[in-house]
N, C-alpha and C positions, 0 to 999 in steps of 0.2 A: 504494500500500500504506500502511495506517495502523497505527501501533502506539502504545502508551501512551507518554507523554512527560513524565517527571519533570523539567521545565525547571529548570535548564539542564544537569544531569548533569556538573558539574565540581566539584572540591574547593572548599570555601569560601574557602580562601586564594587560589586562582587567581581565583575570582570577584571577591574584594575587590580584588586587584591590577588586574584588568581594569577594574573600576568606577573605580578611582582614575585609571587611564590615560585612560578615556573622559571623566571629569570635567575632566581637564587639557586634553583636546582641545576640549571644549565651551567652556572659558574662553578659549582662543586664538581659536576661531572667532567668538565674540561680538565680539572686537575686529577681526577680519579677515573681514567678511562675504563670502560667495561665494568664499572662498579655497580650500576643498576640501571642501565639504559634509559634513558632520559628525556627531555630537552626542549626548550624553546631554542630554535636556531637563531640566525641573524634576524634583526628586526625587518619585517616585511617592507618592501618598497614598491613604488608605483602601483600597479594593479593589485599587488598583494596587500597593500594597506587596507583596502576594503575587503575584509575576509568574507563578508556575506556574498560577494560577487562570485566566489568559488563554488557556491552551493546552489542546488536546484530543487531540493526537496529532502524528504527523509524516507527511510525504510523502517517499517515497524520492527521493533526489537524490544527486549526487556533486560534491565529495567529502564533503558533509555532508547529512544529511536536513533537510528544510525544516520548521520548527515550524509547525503549523497552529493558527490562532486560533479561539476560540469567537466567531464573528461575531454571536451573539446579544447580546454585550456592546456592539456598535456601534449607533449610530443607523441605522435601516434605510436611510437615504439614502446611507450610506457603504459599504453592502454591494455586492459585484459584482452587476451586473444588466444586462439588455438593456432599452434605453429607445428611444423614438421620437426621431429626430434630424432637425431641420428646418433646420439651419445650412447655409451655402453651401460648407463645406469638402468636399474630395474624399474619397471612400472611401480608407481607409488612413492618413488624417491623425490625428495625436494632438492633441487639443485639451485644454489644461489650463486650468481655470477656478479661478483663485486664490481669488476671493471665495466661491464655493460649495464649495470644497474637493473638487472632483471632476475626474476625468480621463476623457475619452471617446475611444475609438478608433472612428472613423467606419466604418460598414459599407456594403456595396453596396446593401442593400435599404431604405434610409431609416431604419435603426436605428443604434445605437451600443452598444458595450460600455462600461459606465460603472463606474468604480472610485472608491472614496473615497481621499482623499489627506490628508497633512499638509503644511503649507506653511510658508514663512518667517515669522519675526516681522515685525511692522509695520516697514516701512522696509527690510527685507532681501530682499523678494521681487523677482525679476527678471521682466520681461515682454518678449515679442518673438517673432520667428520664428527657428527654428533647424532643424537636421537631426540625426538620430541619427548621430554620427560614428563611434562604435564601441560595442560591447556587451561587458559583462564578467560572468562567472560567479563568484560568491563573491569579489568584488573586494577587493583590498588597499586600505587607506586610507593615503595619504601626505600629510603636511603640505606646504604651499607654503613657499617661501623666506621670505615675509613672516611666516607663522605661526611658523616656527622662530626668526626674529629676535625675535619678541615673547615666545616661550617656548622657550628653548634646551633645556629638559628634555623636550620632546615626543619621542616615538619617531619615528624616521625612516620606519618602516613598521609598520602594524598589519595583520597577516595576515588574510585573509578567513576568515570563520567565523560561527558563530551569535552570538557576542558582538560582532562587528564592526558598527558603526552603519550601514554601507552595505548590510547584509543579503545576500540570496541572489543578487541580480542588480543591475546598474546599466546605464543607458543614458546615454552621455556625449554632451552636446549640443555641436554645432559650428556656427560661422558662418564662411563663407568658407574652410573647411578648417581652421579653428583651434578648439581646445578653449576654450570660454568658461567652464569651471569650474562649469557648472550641470549637475546630474544629476537623473535620475529613478531612484530606487533603493529597495531594501527597507528595512525597519526592524526593530530588536529592541525597539521601544517601541510595541506595537499600540495602546495607549491614546492615542497622539499623532495618530491618524488623525482628521481633522476639526478639528485644532487648528492654531494658529500658534505653532510653537515651534522650528523649525529655523533654520539660518543662511541659508536661502534656497532650498535645493534642494527637490524634490518627493519625498516619501517615501510608500511604499505598503506594505500588508501583504506579507510575503514571498511568500505563495502568489499574490497578485495580480500582483506584479512578475514572477514566473516566467511566469504566464499571458501577460502583455503581451509579455514578452521573446520568447516563442515565436511571437507573431503578427506582429511587426514586424521588417523587415530594416534593416540599415544603409542610410542615405539617406532614411529616413522623415521627412516634414515634421512638425515639432512647433510648435504655436502656443500660447504661454503668455499668457493674457488676465488683465487686471485691469480692473475697471469696464467689462467687456464688450468691451474692446479689447486687441489685442496689438501695435499699432503704437505706438512710443514718441512 
């Protein structure tokens, strides 16, 4: 179901307070990469200043509706699409290509569902093999002990919601049964898709991460590649 979406539908004071909180989070994350995935990126400019112009409606979800992005604003290569896939990875594998800012979910028929992503700043991006250890709906954001030590004023929890930088869904990546603090998650900054501006995690449009979330179970293999390789 779609409805008009006067983004973001909160009092200005609340929005300003949320923005200040997120800017504080971003400052801490820059110092502590991969500590808890993060972020308000650079202040939006030109067309990005009017955030509401990026949105065309909402998709029904609980406990919050998902803001839908006008994908005509994105480079076509970052729009969700079906592509031919010739790689060796098994169907059901998530393949993240940091260099091309694309995530592919390999299908049975020699194709893949391809999504545009935003990635970490130079030097912040992780690569390797992991599994989806757990999944979260409208996840809360919590700073790590390191982040709190660097910035004691950080909130201990930022509740999930439209203003939360983790967005509508999150896939938490594990290795050997342990959380490696690397996430695939939604974003409230759609203009960051195709860019390098996070603290290392992979961000997707909220509607895209919802789609991916519904398609992959816990235990899914995730390969994060840079320079065509995922092995360190």
